[in-house]
C-alpha positions in Angstrom: 15.8 -9.7 -8.2 15.8 -6.7 -5.6 13.6 -7.0 -2.3 13.3 -3.9 -0.4 11.9 -4.1 3.1 12.7 -2.2 6.0 11.5 -5.0 8.6 14.5 -7.1 8.9 12.2 -10.3 9.8 10.1 -9.8 6.6 13.2 -9.2 4.6 14.9 -12.2 5.8 12.0 -14.4 5.3 11.6 -13.2 1.8 14.9 -13.4 0.6 15.7 -17.0 2.0 12.3 -18.2 0.3 13.3 -17.1 -3.2 17.0 -18.1 -2.6 15.6 -21.6 -1.9 13.7 -21.4 -5.1 16.9 -20.8 -6.8 16.6 -17.1 -7.5 19.6 -14.7 -7.2 18.2 -12.1 -4.8 19.8 -8.9 -3.5 18.2 -7.0 -0.5 17.8 -3.3 0.5 16.4 -2.1 3.7 15.3 1.4 2.7 14.2 3.4 -0.6 17.5 5.1 -0.7 19.4 1.9 -0.6 17.4 0.5 -3.3 17.7 3.5 -5.7 21.6 2.8 -5.1 21.2 -0.7 -6.0 19.5 0.1 -9.2 22.0 2.7 -10.1 24.6 -0.3 -10.0 22.9 -2.8 -12.0 19.5 -3.9 -13.4 17.0 -6.1 -12.1 14.4 -8.4 -13.8 12.1 -8.0 -10.6 11.9 -5.5 -7.5 9.7 -6.8 -4.7 9.3 -3.6 -2.8 7.6 -2.5 0.5 5.1 0.4 0.1 5.3 1.9 3.7 8.7 2.8 4.2 10.1 5.7 6.3 11.9 8.5 4.3 11.4 7.5 0.9 8.2 5.0 0.5 8.1 2.3 -2.0 5.9 4.4 -4.4 8.2 7.7 -4.5 11.1 4.7 -5.1 9.3 3.3 -8.0 8.7 7.0 -9.7 12.3 7.6 -9.2 13.1 4.4 -10.6 11.0 4.9 -13.8 12.4 8.2 -14.1 15.9 7.3 -14.5 17.6 8.0 -18.0 17.5 4.6 -19.2 14.1 4.2 -21.0 14.4 0.4 -21.6 14.6 0.1 -17.8 11.8 2.1 -17.2 9.8 0.2 -19.9 10.7 -3.2 -18.0 9.6 -1.8 -14.7 6.3 -0.6 -16.1 5.1 -3.9 -17.5 
């Protein structure tokens, strides 16, 4: 699972809550960082803030869905 949140406090809370429930969680603090994380591996679930500076959550999602791996794009759109 990937958590993308630019606010440190919110990101920390979400990551800790999910980890406490047994989830393996990676975190990113920007859309750019999320794109790098996705290029390095795949995620079953991405929780993303919509309002982030520079590359917002909507644009990041569009870029992820536009990747060359159609199976990953299909998983993300379901």
